[in-house]
Every structure is written in structure tokens, then in C-alpha cells.
C-alpha positions as CSV (number, residue, x, y, z in Angstrom):
1,M,-17.5,-2.2,18.6
2,D,-21.1,-2.8,18.6
3,D,-22.2,-2.7,15.3
4,E,-26.2,-0.7,16.5
5,I,-23.7,2.2,17.8
6,I,-22.2,2.6,14.4
7,H,-25.4,3.4,13.1
8,D,-25.8,6.5,15.1
9,P,-25.2,9.8,13.1
10,Y,-22.6,11.3,15.8
11,T,-20.8,8.3,16.2
12,A,-20.4,7.7,12.2
13,L,-19.2,11.1,11.9
14,A,-16.6,11.0,14.8
15,L,-15.4,7.4,12.9
16,A,-15.1,9.4,9.7
17,V,-13.0,12.1,11.6
18,I,-10.6,9.2,13.2
19,Y,-10.6,7.7,9.4
20,H,-9.8,11.1,7.8
21,A,-6.8,11.7,10.6
22,V,-5.8,8.5,9.5
23,L,-5.5,9.1,6.0
24,D,-3.7,12.3,6.7
25,L,-0.7,10.0,8.1
26,E,0.2,9.4,4.4
27,S,0.2,13.3,3.7
28,D,3.3,14.4,1.7
29,N,3.1,17.5,4.0
30,P,5.0,16.7,6.7
31,A,3.1,19.3,9.0
32,R,0.1,17.6,8.6
33,V,1.6,14.1,9.4
34,T,2.8,15.5,12.4
35,E,-0.7,17.2,13.4
36,A,-2.7,14.1,12.5
37,R,-0.4,11.5,14.5
38,T,-0.9,14.0,17.5
39,W,-4.2,14.3,17.2
40,L,-4.9,10.4,16.7
41,Q,-2.2,9.8,20.1
42,F,-4.3,12.1,22.2
43,V,-8.0,13.2,21.2
44,G,-8.1,10.7,18.6
45,L,-7.4,7.9,21.0
46,N,-10.2,9.4,23.6
47,W,-12.7,9.4,21.0
48,C,-12.2,5.6,20.2
49,E,-12.6,4.8,24.1
50,L,-15.7,7.1,24.1
51,L,-16.9,4.8,21.2
52,G,-16.4,1.7,22.8
53,V,-13.0,0.6,21.3
54,S,-11.5,-1.9,24.1
55,E,-8.0,-1.0,25.3
56,E,-6.4,-4.1,23.4
57,E,-7.9,-3.1,20.2
58,L,-6.3,0.4,20.8
59,E,-2.9,-1.1,21.8
60,T,-3.1,-3.2,18.5
61,W,-3.9,-0.1,16.3
62,V,-1.3,2.1,18.3
63,E,1.5,-0.6,17.4
64,G,0.6,-1.2,14.1
65,G,0.9,3.0,12.8
66,F,-2.8,3.6,12.8
67,T,-3.2,1.4,9.8
68,L,-6.6,0.7,8.8
69,P,-8.0,-2.4,6.8
70,P,-8.5,-1.8,3.2
71,S,-12.2,-2.0,3.3
72,A,-12.7,0.1,6.8
73,H,-14.6,2.8,4.9
74,R,-17.3,0.6,3.6
75,N,-18.3,-0.7,6.8
76,W,-19.0,2.8,8.3
77,R,-22.1,4.8,7.2
78,Y,-21.7,8.6,6.4
């Protein structure tokens, strides 16, 4: 993803929503986990495509269970 696009406020908002959905995968509430996984597999992936994330990056992310690097939140400006 191009670093310049990350500074757009709407892009930052979309990334924050995606990030929050990934965090919800770790919830103790099974319904929240199911909802987050379903959202990520459909809407979330579409959002990533719109943001310019490559198909290879998306496939790797899905195969990895939507895991994020430990410092992922530090790279985004809210």
C-alpha cells in the first residue's frame, strides 16, 4: 500500500475499522468473533481491495488468520 494514501483521513478510518474487526477476532464472545470473521471475509476484504492492498497480500493475510504485525496500529494515523 502506498504510504501517501494512508495519510488520507477516510483511508485511516477504513484501516481503523478493519483493525478493530481483527481485534474482535480475539474476543471472548463467540458471536462477536463470528461477526468479525464474516465481515472481514466479505466487506473487509473488499475495503482492502479498494485501499490498494494487493491480492497476494490479501491471500497471505487470510491464510494467516487475519493476524496483524505487533506494531500495526503505530503505522496508521487516526
